[in-house]
C-alpha positions in Angstrom: 0.0 0.0 0.0 1.4 3.4 -1.0 1.7 6.2 1.6 -1.2 8.1 0.1 -3.4 5.1 0.3 -2.4 4.5 3.9 -3.3 8.0 4.8 -6.7 7.7 3.1 -7.4 4.5 4.8 -6.4 6.0 8.2 -8.7 8.9 7.6 -11.6 6.7 6.7 -11.0 4.6 9.8 -11.1 7.7 12.0 -14.4 8.8 10.4 -16.1 5.6 11.4 -18.4 5.8 14.5 -16.8 4.3 17.6 -19.0 2.0 19.7 -18.8 3.3 23.3 -19.8 1.1 26.1 -20.9 3.1 29.1 -20.5 1.3 32.3 -23.9 0.7 34.0 -24.6 3.0 36.9 -24.2 1.3 40.2 -27.4 1.2 42.3 -27.5 3.9 45.0 -27.1 2.4 48.4 -29.7 3.8 50.9 -29.9 2.9 54.6 -33.2 2.5 56.4 -32.8 2.0 60.2 -35.6 1.6 62.6 -35.2 4.0 65.6 -38.3 4.1 67.8 -37.5 7.2 69.8 -34.9 9.9 70.5 -32.6 8.0 72.9 -28.8 7.5 73.1 -29.3 4.7 70.5 -29.4 7.4 67.9 -25.6 7.9 68.2 -24.8 4.3 67.5 -27.3 4.2 64.5 -25.7 7.3 62.9 -22.2 5.9 63.2 -23.4 2.6 61.7 -25.0 4.5 58.8 -21.7 6.3 58.2 -19.8 3.0 58.3 -22.3 1.3 55.9 -21.4 4.0 53.3 -17.7 4.0 54.1 -17.7 7.8 54.4 -14.3 9.2 53.8 -14.3 12.1 56.4 -10.7 12.0 57.8 -9.0 15.4 57.4 -12.1 17.0 55.7 -14.1 20.1 56.5 -17.6 19.0 57.3 -20.8 21.1 57.5 -23.9 19.6 59.2 -27.0 21.3 57.8 -30.1 20.8 60.0 -33.6 22.1 59.4 -34.5 25.0 61.8 -37.8 26.6 61.0 -39.8 27.8 64.0 -39.8 28.3 67.7 -41.1 24.9 68.7 -39.9 22.7 71.5 -41.6 19.7 70.1 -39.9 17.2 67.7 -42.3 18.0 64.9 -41.0 21.1 63.1 -37.2 21.2 63.5 -34.6 18.5 63.1 -34.3 17.0 66.6 -31.1 18.2 68.3 -30.1 14.6 69.3 -29.9 13.6 65.6 -27.9 16.7 64.7 -25.5 16.1 67.6 -25.2 12.4 66.6 -24.1 13.4 63.1 -21.8 16.0 64.4 -20.1 13.6 66.8 -19.9 10.8 64.2 -18.1 13.1 61.8 -15.6 14.2 64.6 -15.0 10.6 65.6 -14.1 9.7 62.0 -11.3 12.2 62.0 -12.8 15.3 60.3 -10.5 18.3 60.4 -13.4 20.6 61.2 -17.1 20.1 61.8 -19.5 22.9 61.9 -23.3 23.0 62.3 -24.8 25.7 59.9 -28.2 26.9 59.0 -30.0 29.9 57.5 -33.7 29.8 58.6 -36.1 31.2 56.0 -38.8 32.5 58.4 -36.9 33.8 61.4 -34.0 36.3 61.6 -32.9 35.5 65.2 -31.2 32.2 64.4 -29.4 31.7 67.7 -32.6 32.2 69.6 -34.4 29.7 67.3 -31.6 27.2 67.9 -31.9 27.7 71.7 -35.7 27.2 71.6 -35.2 24.0 69.5 -33.0 22.6 72.2 -29.7 22.7 70.4 -27.9 24.6 73.2 -28.9 22.0 75.7 -27.7 19.1 73.6 -24.6 20.3 71.8 -21.9 21.5 74.2 -20.6 25.0 73.4 -23.1 25.1 70.5 -22.4 28.7 69.7 -18.7 28.0 69.0 -19.5 25.3 66.4 -22.4 27.1 64.7 -22.5 29.4 61.6 -25.6 31.4 60.7 -25.7 31.0 57.0 -28.1 34.0 56.7 -25.2 36.2 57.8 -22.2 34.4 56.5 -19.8 35.9 53.9 -20.9 35.0 50.4 -19.6 34.3 46.9 -21.4 34.4 43.6 -21.9 31.1 41.8 -23.2 30.8 38.3 -25.7 28.0 37.4 -24.4 26.4 34.2 -27.7 24.8 33.1 -30.4 26.2 35.3 -33.7 24.5 35.8 -35.1 27.6 37.4 -35.3 31.2 36.3 -32.0 31.9 38.1 -28.7 31.8 36.3 -26.6 32.8 39.3 -26.9 32.8 43.1 -24.9 34.0 46.1 -24.0 31.2 48.5 -22.3 31.2 51.9 -18.6 30.7 52.0 -19.0 28.1 54.8 -20.9 25.9 52.4 -18.6 26.5 49.4 -15.5 25.8 51.5 -16.8 22.5 52.8 -15.5 19.1 51.6 -18.7 17.5 52.7 -22.1 18.9 53.5 -24.4 16.6 55.5 -28.1 17.5 55.1 -30.0 16.5 58.2 -33.6 17.4 57.5 -36.9 16.4 59.2 -39.2 14.1 57.2 -42.2 16.3 56.5 -44.9 17.0 54.0 -44.9 20.4 52.3 -47.8 22.5 51.1 -46.1 23.6 47.9 -44.0 20.7 46.7 -45.6 17.7 48.5 -42.6 16.6 50.6 -39.6 18.4 52.1 -36.5 16.2 52.6 -32.7 16.3 52.0 -32.7 18.3 48.8 -35.3 20.9 49.9 -33.3 21.4 53.1 -30.8 23.3 51.0 -33.1 26.3 50.8 -31.5 27.0 54.2 -28.1 27.7 52.5 -29.5 30.7 50.6 -28.4 33.7 52.6 -31.3 35.8 54.0 -29.0 38.9 54.3 -28.8 38.9 50.4 -32.3 37.6 49.5 -34.4 38.6 52.5 -36.9 36.6 54.5 -38.7 34.3 53.6 -36.4 34.0 50.6 -39.2 34.6 48.1 -36.7 34.7 45.2 -36.7 30.9 45.3 -40.5 30.9 45.0 -40.6 33.3 42.2 -38.0 31.4 40.2 -39.8 28.1 40.7 -39.6 26.1 43.9 -39.1 22.6 42.4 -36.6 24.0 39.9 -34.6 25.9 42.6 -34.4 22.7 44.6 -32.8 21.0 41.6 -30.4 23.9 41.0 -29.2 24.0 44.6 -28.7 20.3 44.6 -26.4 20.7 41.6 -24.5 23.5 43.3 -23.7 21.5 46.5 -22.3 18.3 45.0 -20.3 16.9 47.9 -23.2 15.7 50.1 -24.5 13.0 52.4 -27.8 13.0 54.3 -29.3 11.6 57.4 -33.1 12.2 57.4 -34.8 12.5 60.8 -37.9 10.4 60.3 -38.2 9.3 64.0 -41.0 11.8 64.4 -41.9 13.7 61.2 -44.7 16.0 60.2 -47.8 15.2 58.1 -50.6 17.3 56.8 -50.1 21.0 56.3 -46.3 21.0 56.5 -43.6 22.2 56.7 -44.8 24.3 59.7 -48.5 23.8 60.5 -48.7 20.1 60.2 -49.0 17.5 63.0 -46.5 15.0 64.4 -46.2 11.7 62.6 -44.1 8.9 64.0 -42.3 6.9 61.3 -39.5 5.6 63.6 -36.7 5.7 61.1 -33.4 7.3 60.1 -32.7 7.2 56.4 -29.2 7.9 55.0 -27.2 7.9 51.8 -25.0 10.0 49.5 -27.4 10.1 46.6 -29.9 12.7 47.8 -32.5 12.2 45.2 -32.6 8.5 45.9 -32.8 9.1 49.6 -35.7 11.5 49.1 -37.3 8.9 46.8 -37.0 6.3 49.5 -38.4 8.6 52.2 -41.4 9.4 50.0 -42.1 5.7 49.7 -41.9 5.3 53.5 -44.4 8.2 53.7 -46.8 6.5 51.3 -46.0 9.1 48.6 -45.1 8.2 45.0 -41.8 9.9 44.3 -42.4 9.8 40.6 -45.2 12.3 41.2 -43.0 14.7 43.2 -41.6 17.0 40.5 -38.1 17.7 41.8 -37.5 14.1 42.7 -38.9 12.7 39.5 -36.5 15.0 37.5 -33.3 14.2 39.6 -33.5 10.6 40.8 -31.8 8.2 38.4 -30.9 4.6 38.3 -31.7 1.7 40.7 -31.7 1.9 44.5 -30.2 -0.7 46.8 -31.9 -0.4 50.1 -30.1 -1.9 53.1 -31.5 -2.3 56.6 -35.2 -2.5 56.9 -37.4 -3.0 53.9 -39.8 -0.2 53.1 -42.8 -2.6 53.6 -41.8 -2.9 57.3 -41.6 0.8 58.0 -44.0 2.4 55.5 -46.7 4.6 57.1 -48.9 6.9 55.2 -48.4 10.6 56.0 -51.6 12.6 55.7 -51.6 14.9 52.7 -53.5 18.1 52.1 -56.2 17.8 49.5 -54.2 19.5 46.7 -51.6 16.8 47.0 -53.8 13.7 47.4 -52.7 12.6 43.9 -49.2 12.0 45.3 -50.4 8.9 47.2 -48.8 5.6 46.1 -51.3 3.6 44.1 
C-alpha cells in the first residue's frame, strides 16, 4: 500500500463511528434503620450508617446542615437536636479536620434564639462555638451552568462553598407547595437571608421545584441523614401535625434518599416534580425493607394525587 493510500485508509477509519460502552450506573445504596425514639441509641445508629457507606471524612471540613424553622420545643417542626448532635459527633470521631453546624432559617432572623428554643444549646456543648448562621455568612457568587429555574446565578455562603462534605439533616415532612420536604429541599436554608431577604421569596418566584434542583447541583459533595423518627404530616412544613415513622434514612445520593423517604411516607416519588427529575438509576436499600416501616403521611387535598397507588 502506498503512503497516500495508507493516509486515506487511516482517515476513513477515524471517520467511522466508535462503539462506546458506558458502564452501568451502580445502584445507589440507601440505609433505612428503625429508631423508635430519641434516645442514646441514635448515636450508634448514625455511626453505623456512616460505616455502611464508608464515608471518607478524615481530614475534611464537614458542615452539618439541620432544618431549623420555627420556635417549637416539640420534635415535629425542627430537626431533633439529638440527631444533629449524633451526626456532628460521628463526623468528629471519624477524623474530620473541622465540623460545623450551619443553618439559615427562612422565616426567622434570630437564628441563635431559634436554635436555643429548639434545644440545640442543651444538647450540643458549646453550640455557639461550632455554629454558623448562613443567613449572615460571607458569600460568593456562583453561576448556574444549566439552570432548571429562572435563576442563572446565586450567592452562596462561603462556609458551604469551602466544605469538603455537606451533610443534610432534614426532618421528614410533607410540604404544602412541593408535596414533601426532605434532604434536597433542606438546601433552601443555605440561601443567605442577608442577600435575598426573608422568607427568601426569590426561590419561590424562580420556581420552587426548579430551585431545589439547581441548589442540589451547586452543592455536590453531600451526604444525608433524614430524621424520620417523628416527622410531620398534613399542612407541612410548619403547621402540620406530628407523625411517627420511627426511622433514620441515610445515603450519599440525595434524590434516591428522598425517593426512599417518599415511599416510606406513602408518597409516589415519581409524582413529586423535583424528585422525578433528579432521581436516576436503581436503588439498593439496606437495613429495613420499606414494607416494614411504611406509614402513610396525611396529605392536604391538593396533593392527594401523590399517594402511592
